[in-house]
C-alpha positions in Angstrom: -12.6 24.6 25.3 -9.0 23.3 24.9 -8.2 21.6 21.0 -9.2 18.0 22.1 -12.6 19.2 24.0 -13.8 20.9 20.5 -12.8 18.1 18.6 -14.7 15.8 20.7 -17.6 17.7 19.4 -17.7 16.2 15.9 -18.0 12.9 17.0 -20.9 11.1 15.5 -24.0 10.8 18.1 -23.8 7.0 17.6 -20.1 7.0 18.8 -21.1 9.1 21.9 -23.7 6.9 22.5 -21.4 3.8 22.6 -18.4 5.3 24.6 -20.6 7.6 26.9 -20.7 11.1 27.8 -17.8 10.6 29.9 -15.4 9.4 27.1 -12.9 11.6 25.7 -11.4 9.3 23.2 -11.6 10.9 19.8 -13.3 8.7 17.3 -14.1 10.6 14.2 -15.6 10.3 11.1 -13.3 9.8 8.4 -15.0 12.5 6.2 -13.7 15.0 8.6 -10.2 13.8 8.8 -10.3 13.9 4.9 -11.4 17.6 5.2 -8.3 18.2 7.7 -5.8 16.9 5.2 -7.1 17.7 2.6 -3.7 18.6 0.4 -1.2 16.7 3.0 0.5 13.9 0.8 -1.0 11.3 3.1 -3.5 8.3 3.4 -5.4 7.0 6.1 -4.2 4.1 7.6 -6.6 1.5 8.6 -4.9 -1.4 10.1 -6.6 -4.7 11.8 -6.3 -6.4 15.0 -7.2 -9.9 15.0 -6.4 -10.7 18.7 -6.7 -7.7 21.6 -3.1 -7.9 22.6 -2.4 -6.2 19.1 -4.3 -3.1 19.9 -1.7 -1.6 22.3 0.9 -1.8 20.0 -1.1 -0.3 16.9 -2.1 3.0 19.2 1.1 3.3 20.8 2.4 3.4 17.0 -0.1 6.3 16.2 1.1 8.4 19.5 4.7 7.9 18.6 4.3 9.1 14.7 1.6 11.3 15.8 -0.7 9.8 13.5 -4.7 9.5 12.5 -5.2 5.9 12.5 -8.1 4.1 11.5 -8.7 0.5 13.3 -10.7 -2.3 11.3 -13.3 -5.0 12.8 -12.6 -7.3 9.6 -15.3 -9.4 10.2 -18.3 -7.4 12.3 -21.1 -10.2 11.7 -19.4 -13.3 12.7 -21.4 -13.7 15.4 -24.0 -11.5 17.1 -21.5 -10.0 19.8 -18.6 -9.4 17.9 -18.7 -5.3 16.8 -19.7 -5.0 20.7 -16.4 -6.8 21.7 -14.5 -5.3 19.5 -15.3 -1.6 20.5 -15.1 -2.6 23.9 -11.9 -3.6 23.3 -10.6 -0.7 21.8 -12.1 1.7 24.4 -10.7 -0.1 27.2 -7.1 0.2 25.8 -7.2 3.4 24.0 -8.9 5.4 27.2 -6.4 3.2 29.8 -3.3 4.6 27.4 -4.6 7.9 27.3 -5.2 7.9 23.9 -6.0 11.5 22.3 -5.2 11.1 18.8 -7.6 10.8 16.0 -9.4 7.6 15.5 -12.0 6.1 12.7 -13.1 2.6 13.3 -14.4 0.6 10.4 -16.7 -2.4 10.2 -15.8 -4.6 7.8 -15.7 -5.2 4.9 -19.3 -7.0 5.3 -19.3 -9.5 2.2 -22.7 -9.3 -0.1 -22.9 -12.3 -2.1 -26.4 -13.1 -2.0 -29.3 -10.9 -2.9 -32.5 -13.3 -1.7 -35.2 -11.4 0.5 -34.1 -13.7 3.7 -30.4 -12.7 3.2 -31.2 -8.9 2.5 -32.9 -8.7 5.3 -30.1 -10.6 7.6 -27.6 -7.9 6.5 -29.9 -4.9 6.9 -30.6 -5.8 10.4 -26.6 -6.4 10.8 -25.6 -3.1 9.5 -28.4 -1.5 11.7 -26.3 -3.0 14.3 -22.9 -2.1 13.3 -23.9 1.7 13.3 -25.6 1.2 16.7 -22.3 -0.2 17.9 -20.5 2.8 17.1 -18.5 2.5 13.8 -18.1 5.6 12.2 -17.5 3.8 8.7 -19.3 0.9 7.5 -17.6 -1.1 4.1 -19.6 -3.0 1.9 -17.9 -5.5 -0.2 -19.9 -6.1 -3.4 -17.3 -7.9 -5.6 -19.2 -10.5 -6.2 -22.0 -8.5 -7.6 -22.5 -7.5 -11.2 -22.4 -3.6 -11.1 -26.0 -3.3 -11.9 -27.1 -5.5 -8.8 -24.7 -3.6 -6.6 -26.5 -0.6 -7.6 -29.8 -1.6 -6.6 -28.9 -3.8 -3.2 -26.2 -1.0 -1.8 -29.2 1.5 -1.5 -31.1 -0.9 0.5 -28.6 -2.0 2.8 -26.8 1.6 3.4 -29.9 3.1 4.9 -28.9 3.5 8.3 -25.4 4.8 7.7 -26.7 7.5 5.1 -29.3 8.4 7.6 -26.6 9.1 10.4 -24.0 10.9 7.6 -22.0 8.4 8.4 -18.9 7.1 5.9 -19.4 4.5 3.5 -17.0 2.3 1.5 -18.1 0.3 -1.3 -15.6 -1.9 -3.2 -15.4 -2.5 -7.0 -18.1 -4.7 -8.1 -17.5 -8.0 -10.2 -16.6 -7.5 -14.0 -14.6 -8.4 -16.7 -10.7 -7.8 -16.4 -9.6 -4.8 -18.1 -13.0 -3.1 -18.0 -12.9 -2.0 -13.9 -12.5 1.7 -14.7 -15.9 1.6 -16.4 -17.2 -0.4 -13.5 -16.3 1.9 -11.0 -18.1 4.9 -13.2 -21.3 3.1 -13.6 -21.5 2.2 -9.7 -20.9 5.6 -8.6 -22.9 7.1 -11.0 -25.7 4.7 -10.4 -25.5 5.3 -6.6 -25.5 9.0 -7.3 -28.9 8.5 -9.1 -30.3 7.0 -5.8 -29.3 9.7 -3.5 -26.2 7.4 -2.1 -22.9 9.0 -1.8 -20.2 6.5 -1.3 -17.2 8.0 0.5 -14.7 5.5 -0.7 -14.5 3.2 -3.7 -12.4 -0.1 -2.3 -10.1 -1.5 -4.9 -8.3 -4.5 -3.8 -4.5 -4.1 -4.4 -4.3 -7.4 -6.2 -5.8 -5.5 -9.2 -3.4 -2.5 -9.5 -0.3 -4.6 -8.8 0.7 -4.8 -5.6 4.6 -4.3 -5.9 4.6 -2.3 -8.8 0.9 -0.7 -8.7 -0.3 0.5 -12.2 0.1 4.3 -11.6 -2.0 5.3 -14.8 -4.7 3.3 -13.9 -4.8 4.1 -10.7 -4.7 8.0 -11.2 -7.6 7.2 -13.6 -9.6 5.7 -10.5 -8.6 8.6 -8.4 -9.6 11.2 -10.8 -12.9 9.0 -11.4 -13.9 9.2 -7.4 -12.9 12.6 -6.8 -15.5 13.7 -9.7 -18.1 11.8 -7.7 -17.2 13.0 -4.3 -15.5 9.8 -2.9 -11.7 8.7 -2.6 -9.8 5.5 -3.5 -9.3 2.9 -1.1 -7.0 0.1 -1.4 -7.7 -3.0 0.4 -5.7 -6.2 0.8 -2.4 -4.1 0.6 1.0 -5.2 2.1 0.4 -8.9 1.1 3.9 -9.1 -0.2 5.4 -6.1 1.1 4.8 -2.3 1.9 7.0 -0.7 -0.4 4.1 0.0 -2.4 2.8 2.3 0.3 4.1 5.7 -0.8 3.1 4.8 -4.6 -0.5 4.8 -3.4 0.2 8.3 -1.6 1.7 9.9 -4.2 -1.3 8.9 -6.7 -4.0 10.4 -4.6 -5.0 7.1 -2.7 -7.2 8.6 0.6 -7.3 5.2 2.8 -5.2 2.2 2.4 -6.0 -1.1 4.7 -2.9 -3.0 5.2 -4.1 -6.2 6.7 -1.7 -9.2 5.8 1.3 -8.1 7.9 -0.4 -8.1 11.0 -2.0 -11.2 10.3 0.8 -12.8 9.8 2.5 -11.7 12.9 -0.6 -12.7 14.9 -0.7 -16.2 13.7 3.4 -16.6 14.4 2.3 -15.7 18.3 0.4 -18.9 18.5 1.5 -22.1 19.2 2.0 -24.5 16.3 -0.9 -26.7 17.1 -3.0 -23.5 16.9 -2.2 -22.4 13.9 -1.8 -26.1 12.3 -6.0 -26.4 13.2 -6.5 -22.8 11.9 -5.4 -23.7 8.5 -7.1 -26.8 8.3 -10.7 -25.3 9.5 -9.8 -22.0 7.1 -9.3 -24.1 4.0 -12.5 -26.1 4.5 -14.4 -22.8 5.2 -12.5 -21.2 1.9 -10.8 -18.3 3.9 -7.0 -17.8 4.8 -5.8 -18.4 8.6 -5.7 -15.0 9.0 -8.9 -14.2 8.2 -10.4 -17.1 10.3 -8.3 -15.7 13.0 -9.9 -12.3 12.8 -13.2 -14.0 13.1 -11.9 -16.9 16.1 -9.7 -14.2 17.7 -11.4 -13.7 21.1 -12.5 -17.7 21.3 -9.0 -18.7 21.0 -7.2 -19.7 24.6 -5.4 -16.1 25.7 -1.8 -15.7 24.7 0.9 -16.2 27.3 2.1 -13.5 28.6 5.5 -13.6 27.3 4.0 -13.8 24.0 1.3 -11.4 24.2 4.2 -8.4 24.9 6.2 -10.0 21.7 3.2 -9.7 19.6 2.5 -6.1 21.1 6.1 -5.4 20.4 6.2 -6.3 16.6 2.9 -4.7 16.1 4.4 -1.6 17.1 7.2 -2.2 14.9 4.7 -3.0 12.0 2.4 -0.2 12.7 4.8 2.6 12.6 6.5 1.3 9.4 3.0 1.3 7.7 2.1 5.0 9.0 5.3 6.1 7.7 4.6 4.5 4.7 1.7 6.4 4.2 2.9 9.7 5.0 0.8 9.6 8.3 3.3 11.0 10.5 2.5 14.1 12.0 -1.3 14.1 10.8 -2.7 13.7 14.6 -1.8 17.0 15.7 -2.4 18.5 12.6 -5.7 17.4 11.7 -6.8 18.2 15.5 -5.9 21.6 15.1 -7.6 21.7 11.6 -10.9 20.4 13.1 -10.9 22.4 16.2 -10.6 25.5 14.2 -12.9 25.1 11.9 -15.8 22.7 13.1 -18.4 25.2 12.3 -17.6 25.0 8.6 
C-alpha cells in the first residue's frame, strides 16, 4: 500500500458511504489531522465556498501550498438538499482535479437559538442527516443560549456525531462581557460530565479583538481547552484583514474559519442588481449579504464564464494567502506521511 492508500483507510465510515468505495479523496476526521500536526506551528484552515466556482480555486491553492484544507458548508440545513449538494460539488470538483491532499468538511455552525420540543426534534433530525451526508466535523452555534442551557442541549443534539466518533465543535455560549473564560470552563466541564467531548471550542474573532488579538486572554482559552482535551477554533476571522492569522497560530489556536474575505469576493462577482437584491433580502432576514449568498448560492443564475474564471482566480489568491498566514503551507504531505505511519495508534 502506498501513502494515499494507507491514509484512505482512516476515512470515517460515513464519508466512505457518501463518496463511494471507488473514491480516492482523502476526507478525514480533523481529530486525526490534529494528531498529525501536533507540535507544528499551524492551525487548520477552514474556508467557505458560497458558490461552486470558488471550489477549484480553493483546492488548487491547497495543492499549490501542499496544505491541509477544511471546507465549510455554513448553512447546511437551509433546505433539505443543501448538505448533499455541497458534498456532491466538493467531490466532483476535487476528483476532477485529482486532489490528493487531506481535506475535512465542516457542517455549520448550525445555529441553536430555541430549545422547544419541536425545534429540538427538527435539529436532531437535521444533524443526523449531516452525519449521513459525510461531514467529518459538525459545528453547533449556541451563542444565544445561557451556558446552563447549552450544557443540557448539546448532548441531546450531538448523539449521532459522538456515536460515529466524528469531530464536534461547540461555540462559546452567551454570557456577560468579561466572563467568557468562566463560561468556557462551565461549558467544557458540563459537557465532560455528560460524556460529550468537544473537539473544538469556537470563539468569534470579534471577542478576541480581530486586528490586534488579546493574546493573554487567547492563551488562557487555549490552556483551558487543552485541559479538557479540546482546542480553540476562531470563527469569523478576517472581517477586516488577515494580518491577525499568525497571531492565532502563535497563541496555540488549532482551527480558524476565515469566511469574510471569500464572501466579499463572491458577492463582487455578481451583477450589481443581484448584489442589491441580496442586500435587501439579507437586511429583512437579519443576515449579512454574504451569509445570504451562502444560503442561496445554488439558486442564483450561474455566473458568466468570464466572471466565474475571475472568481476562481481571486479565490486561489485569497486562499493561498490565508493558508500561508495560518502556517498550513507544507502540512499536506507531512500529515499524510504521519498518518500512514501511525494509523494503528
